[in-house]
C-alpha angles and dihedrals in degrees: 000000000000110000127199107203126192112222129208115280090208117330114067092210090070092077111107122241091243092046090051094051092048095046094051098043109033112102097210122050125180110198143168093242123010095208092053092046094050091049092049095049092049089049091050091048091052095044097047100032098249100165101165115113108226114178104232131188118209123204121189114232114171140148094278097050106027100111092043092053093043089053090057098050126111115219094210091062089063093048097053101049144013119274132187134208123197133169121214093273137347131008117350115238094024103103084326135087121270107088092097090056092049089051090050090052092048095049095046099044092247112156111236137174129202109210120214118243151111115003126166093204098062092037092057094045092050092047094049096074091220113143126226136092096229124066139165121231116205105168117202121358121227117274097231116086099229094051092045094051092048091053093045090054088053093049100045098065092056116113091213124080110261127212125207135177121222139179132232092257098055105031093095091047090053094048090051090049092050091048091053098047100034111010095171099045113115113241131187122204130186123189127198095358115213091005130113094262097044107159133189132203128182130173145083118327091250093049093051094046088059094046094050092053088074101028131101102258100184112129143045117303137206118198125202116194113198113235118258113263108244114231116216111246119251090216130077117254129196088254087060093049104043097069093049117114096234134136110273093245093052092045090048090053092052091045092050091054097052098040103035091234122125125272091235093056091051093043091052090049094049094047091049093050091052 
């Protein structure tokens, strides 16, 4: 079985019991960075008293070498023993490598399992207090200003809450950009989620931009942008007209005016539907 295991994004105690068992006992581990993975597993062993000495092999599989590593894999190796994949922190495949390995497993009949666990996206969304069952996840914005502004202008009109990730070096820039484009939009920020210095901010884009100018910005950030409130149109639409209990000819005339189609076309449609 090939296991994709989420790892803590800050607090070691957020590892699941199943994830801990697999990470400390599986002989082959694919990981985003071998140094990070070895350090994490050693810390987990120390914290949770896992004293057994399992000989483990670590293979680096990240966004720059994914296809090269995939091309060198032997399907039979996955069918004869358990294997693990972890990214540096959080859920594999979500703004992290891993999707290419999932596709490899699917295409080659390799049984695999994605474990539930730590995920900054869902944590930030839940902690924001913004209502709504639908949301948009964007991940990291581009570094170049023009590209960033273009993507922000695409995100801001959305009626759904949007989630971004941002680094220490660009969170102030992002807050200033949001304040410039949509100063009154409500924004939620969380820094260093699950860690000792976890910090929350919530307010209008212009308010947060001022606060961040003097704040300690060190750490990883998740940003939730509240969806734009949709204003009801002042004009009639065909969706407004169709349910009305009107004679077919009168309704066809109204529909023709709002759609630009002919009265006859709409009359024929209405008669057919009845």
